[in-house]
C-alpha positions in Angstrom: -66.8 -69.5 -97.3 -66.5 -72.3 -94.7 -64.0 -74.2 -96.9 -61.9 -71.0 -97.3 -61.8 -70.6 -93.5 -60.8 -74.2 -93.0 -58.0 -73.9 -95.5 -56.6 -70.7 -94.1 -56.8 -72.0 -90.5 -54.9 -75.1 -91.6 -52.2 -73.1 -93.2 -51.8 -71.0 -90.1 -51.5 -74.1 -87.9 -48.9 -75.7 -90.2 -46.7 -72.6 -90.1 -47.2 -72.2 -86.4 -46.3 -75.8 -85.7 -43.1 -75.4 -87.7 -41.9 -72.5 -85.6 -38.8 -72.8 -83.4 -38.0 -71.5 -79.9 -35.6 -69.1 -78.2 -35.1 -65.5 -77.2 -34.5 -62.4 -79.1 -32.3 -59.2 -78.9 -33.2 -55.6 -79.6 -36.3 -53.8 -78.4 -39.5 -55.7 -78.7 -43.1 -55.8 -77.6 -45.3 -58.8 -76.8 -48.1 -56.8 -78.6 -46.1 -56.7 -81.8 -49.4 -56.3 -83.7 -50.0 -53.0 -81.9 -46.5 -51.8 -82.8 -46.7 -51.9 -86.6 -43.8 -49.6 -87.5 -41.3 -51.4 -85.3 -42.4 -54.7 -86.7 -42.1 -53.9 -90.4 -41.8 -50.5 -92.2 -44.1 -51.8 -94.9 -46.9 -51.4 -92.3 -46.7 -47.7 -92.7 -50.0 -46.5 -94.0 -51.2 -50.1 -94.1 -54.3 -49.5 -92.0 -57.0 -52.0 -92.9 -59.8 -50.2 -91.0 -58.7 -46.5 -91.4 -56.6 -43.9 -93.1 -54.5 -42.7 -90.2 -53.5 -43.9 -86.7 -51.6 -42.9 -83.6 -50.3 -45.4 -81.1 -48.5 -45.7 -77.8 -46.8 -48.7 -76.3 -45.4 -49.2 -72.8 -43.7 -52.3 -71.5 -42.4 -52.9 -67.9 -40.4 -56.1 -67.7 -39.2 -58.1 -64.7 -40.6 -55.6 -62.1 -39.8 -58.2 -59.4 -36.1 -57.8 -59.8 -34.3 -54.7 -58.3 -34.0 -52.9 -61.6 -36.8 -53.5 -64.1 -36.6 -53.0 -67.8 -38.9 -50.3 -69.3 -39.6 -49.9 -73.0 -41.8 -47.1 -74.5 -42.8 -46.1 -78.0 -45.0 -43.6 -79.8 -45.8 -43.7 -83.5 -48.1 -42.3 -86.1 -48.8 -42.9 -89.8 -51.3 -41.9 -92.5 -52.1 -42.4 -96.1 -51.3 -40.0 -99.0 -52.3 -39.8 -102.7 -55.3 -41.9 -102.2 -57.3 -39.9 -104.7 -54.4 -39.5 -107.2 -53.4 -43.1 -107.4 -56.3 -45.3 -108.6 -54.7 -48.7 -107.6 -52.5 -47.7 -104.7 -51.4 -45.2 -102.1 -48.4 -44.0 -100.1 -48.0 -44.3 -96.4 -45.7 -42.0 -94.3 -45.1 -41.9 -90.6 -42.6 -41.9 -87.8 -41.8 -43.8 -84.6 -39.8 -42.9 -81.4 -38.6 -45.7 -79.0 -37.0 -45.4 -75.6 -35.7 -48.3 -73.5 -34.0 -48.2 -70.0 -32.4 -51.3 -68.7 -30.2 -52.5 -65.9 -28.5 -50.9 -62.9 -26.3 -48.9 -65.3 -29.4 -47.2 -66.8 -28.5 -48.4 -70.2 -30.7 -46.1 -72.3 -31.6 -46.6 -75.9 -33.4 -43.8 -77.8 -34.3 -44.2 -81.4 -36.3 -42.1 -83.9 -37.3 -43.2 -87.4 -39.0 -41.7 -90.4 -40.8 -44.3 -92.4 -42.4 -44.5 -95.9 -44.2 -47.3 -97.8 -45.9 -47.8 -101.1 -49.0 -50.0 -101.4 -50.2 -51.5 -104.7 -53.5 -53.2 -105.1 -53.2 -56.4 -107.2 -56.7 -56.9 -108.6 -59.7 -56.9 -106.3 -58.4 -59.2 -103.5 -54.8 -58.6 -102.8 -52.2 -55.9 -101.9 -48.4 -55.7 -102.1 -46.5 -53.2 -99.9 -42.9 -52.1 -99.8 -41.5 -50.0 -97.0 -38.3 -48.2 -95.9 -37.3 -46.8 -92.6 -34.3 -44.6 -91.6 -33.4 -42.8 -88.5 -30.9 -42.1 -85.7 -30.2 -44.2 -82.6 -28.5 -43.2 -79.4 -27.3 -45.5 -76.6 -25.8 -44.3 -73.3 -24.8 -45.8 -70.0 -24.1 -44.4 -66.5 -20.7 -45.9 -65.9 -20.6 -44.6 -62.3 -23.5 -47.0 -61.4 -21.6 -50.1 -62.7 -19.2 -52.4 -60.9 -16.6 -54.8 -62.4 -14.6 -57.8 -61.4 -11.5 -55.8 -60.6 -13.5 -53.7 -58.1 -13.9 -56.6 -55.7 -12.2 -55.7 -52.4 -12.6 -59.1 -50.8 -15.9 -58.3 -49.2 -18.0 -56.5 -51.8 -17.8 -54.7 -55.1 -16.6 -51.2 -54.4 -17.6 -48.7 -57.2 -15.2 -46.2 -55.8 -12.2 -48.3 -56.7 -10.6 -47.7 -60.2 -11.3 -50.2 -63.0 -9.3 -51.3 -65.9 -12.4 -51.6 -68.1 -11.4 -49.8 -71.4 -14.4 -47.5 -71.7 -13.7 -44.7 -74.3 -17.2 -43.2 -74.2 -20.5 -43.5 -72.3 -22.7 -42.5 -75.2 -22.8 -43.6 -78.9 -24.9 -42.4 -81.9 -25.4 -44.0 -85.2 -27.6 -44.0 -88.4 -29.9 -47.0 -88.8 -32.0 -48.3 -91.7 -34.8 -50.9 -92.0 -36.6 -52.4 -95.0 -39.7 -54.6 -95.4 -42.4 -56.0 -97.6 -46.0 -57.2 -97.0 -48.6 -59.1 -98.9 -52.3 -59.1 -98.0 -55.1 -61.3 -99.3 -58.8 -60.5 -98.7 -61.0 -62.8 -100.9 -64.2 -61.9 -99.1 -65.4 -59.3 -96.5 -65.1 -62.0 -93.8 -61.5 -63.2 -94.5 -58.2 -61.4 -94.4 -54.6 -62.8 -94.4 -51.4 -60.8 -94.2 -47.8 -61.9 -94.2 -44.6 -59.9 -94.2 -40.8 -60.0 -93.9 -38.5 -57.2 -92.7 -34.8 -56.7 -92.2 -33.6 -54.3 -89.5 -30.2 -52.7 -89.3 -29.6 -53.2 -93.0 -26.5 -51.0 -92.8 -25.0 -52.9 -89.9 -24.1 -49.8 -87.8 -21.2 -49.7 -85.3 -22.3 -49.6 -81.7 -19.8 -49.8 -78.8 -18.6 -48.0 -75.7 -15.1 -49.3 -76.2 -12.4 -48.7 -78.9 -13.6 -51.4 -81.2 -15.8 -52.3 -84.1 -18.8 -54.0 -82.6 -21.4 -54.2 -85.3 -25.2 -54.3 -84.7 -26.2 -57.6 -86.5 -29.1 -57.5 -88.9 -32.4 -58.6 -87.4 -34.8 -60.6 -89.6 -38.6 -60.6 -88.8 -41.3 -62.6 -90.4 -45.0 -62.7 -89.5 -48.3 -64.2 -90.6 -51.7 -62.7 -89.5 -55.3 -63.5 -90.3 -58.6 -62.0 -89.4 -61.7 -64.2 -89.8 -65.2 -63.1 -89.1 -67.1 -66.0 -87.7 -70.4 -64.1 -87.0 -71.8 -60.7 -86.4 -70.5 -61.0 -82.8 -67.1 -62.7 -83.1 -63.9 -62.0 -85.1 -60.8 -64.1 -84.4 -57.2 -63.0 -85.2 -54.6 -65.8 -85.2 -51.0 -64.8 -85.8 -47.4 -66.1 -85.8 -44.2 -64.0 -85.4 -40.6 -64.9 -85.8 -37.4 -62.8 -85.3 -33.8 -63.7 -85.5 -30.7 -61.7 -84.7 -27.2 -63.2 -84.6 -27.6 -66.5 -82.6 -30.8 -65.4 -80.8 -34.3 -65.9 -82.0 -37.9 -65.3 -80.9 -41.1 -67.1 -81.8 -44.6 -66.0 -80.8 -47.8 -67.8 -81.7 -51.4 -67.2 -80.6 -54.6 -65.5 -81.3 -57.1 -62.9 -79.9 -60.8 -62.6 -80.5 -63.0 -59.5 -80.7 -66.6 -59.7 -79.4 -69.2 -57.1 -80.6 -70.7 -55.6 -77.4 -73.0 -53.0 -79.0 -74.3 -54.7 -82.1 -72.9 -51.9 -84.3 -69.2 -52.6 -83.6 -68.8 -49.3 -81.7 -67.9 -51.2 -78.5 -65.8 -54.3 -78.6 -64.1 -56.6 -76.0 -60.9 -58.5 -76.7 -59.3 -61.5 -75.2 -56.3 -63.5 -76.3 -53.4 -65.7 -75.4 -50.0 -66.0 -77.0 -46.9 -68.1 -76.3 -43.3 -66.9 -76.7 -41.5 -70.2 -77.2 -39.1 -71.1 -74.3 -39.9 -67.8 -72.5 -43.4 -66.9 -71.5 -47.2 -67.2 -71.9 -48.9 -63.9 -72.7 -52.4 -63.2 -71.7 -54.2 -60.2 -73.2 -57.5 -58.3 -72.7 -58.7 -55.2 -74.4 -61.6 -52.8 -75.0 -62.4 -50.7 -78.0 -64.7 -47.7 -78.0 -65.3 -46.2 -81.5 -61.8 -45.3 -82.8 -59.8 -46.0 -79.7 -58.5 -49.4 -78.8 -56.8 -50.2 -75.4 -54.9 -53.5 -74.9 -53.4 -54.9 -71.7 -51.2 -58.0 -71.7 -49.2 -59.8 -69.0 -46.2 -62.1 -69.6 -46.1 -65.1 -67.3 -42.6 -66.5 -67.3 -42.3 -70.2 -68.3 -38.5 -70.4 -68.6 -36.0 -71.3 -65.9 -36.1 -67.6 -64.9 -39.5 -68.3 -63.3 -37.8 -69.5 -60.1 -36.2 -66.1 -59.7 -39.0 -63.7 -60.7 -41.9 -65.8 -59.4 -43.2 -66.0 -63.0 -43.8 -62.2 -63.0 -42.4 -61.5 -66.5 -43.8 -58.2 -67.8 -46.9 -56.2 -68.3 -47.6 -54.2 -71.4 -50.1 -51.5 -72.5 -51.0 -50.6 -76.1 -53.3 -47.8 -77.1 -54.2 -47.2 -80.8 -56.4 -44.5 -82.3 -57.4 -44.8 -85.9 -59.7 -42.9 -88.1 -61.0 -42.1 -91.6 -60.6 -39.0 -93.6 -63.7 -36.9 -93.7 -63.6 -36.5 -97.5 -63.1 -40.2 -98.3 -64.4 -40.9 -101.8 -66.5 -43.9 -102.7 -63.9 -45.2 -105.2 -61.4 -45.5 -102.5 -63.6 -47.0 -99.8 -62.4 -50.5 -100.5 -58.8 -49.8 -99.6 -59.9 -48.4 -96.2 -62.0 -51.4 -95.1 -60.1 -54.5 -96.4 -60.2 -56.1 -92.9 -63.3 -57.9 -91.5 -65.3 -55.5 -89.3 -68.6 -55.5 -87.4 
């Protein structure tokens, strides 16, 4: 077992060291591991320690500037056909996101329905394929914006007319995402999961002008592991990479769970992550039975730190997961494929 742990840790370190740096577009959370359906639709119904879950995420970014950015999401997913399919199951779920940014209250509201199929490959691995489709709306309050041609020599006057060619203040479009995951769990103490997703597969049109601005595809890859070191400690290293157009985001780090009660009912979490070229993310958390609460804080490390005093963002993630009351013995393996106390 120790040799396997060393090998897996070495692979993680190699992949992490090869990661790049930069910033990303689109809505995102520092706690990407607590926002599974926005990370990869193949995560739908992929619940290593349960059969269903409900989660809430809230992010408040750059609170030190006049108009902070706020991102919220709520999601839920559960497993189907567990007793009918001997070597697999189906996951279904949904997610709603809302983001408000800038002085013009640029508001994004997105809702997706998501489905995935999970196929066991022997006794120690799992392949998952997922699909997500939904509707997106973006709107902006033009009356709260000012432009270059509204400069009156002393200040920007929002009452002055502007030549900006706005044709609408709200836009709606259909959006699709796809993804796949692979999980490997050779023992009860080791679990590794890697995945790849493509968002905005259909490249929808999104613009407030009379043009053909296309939302570029966003590519997401991640690698997670969960390693049980003892009956008191489980470590969870991970790496995340996203690219959209010419922007990209890389996050590396780990968190550790400490068994407070001896039976795993109460757990404490602590972790640190680094978003390359942007911020260091510190995380603490507490789990009581089926409810997990995580709090993280982004400390800005980029040149923006001189303007926001390193106060990047705080984020809260809440996840509730559980097991079906009629879980059968034959299907117990698929509900507990992740190390647990």
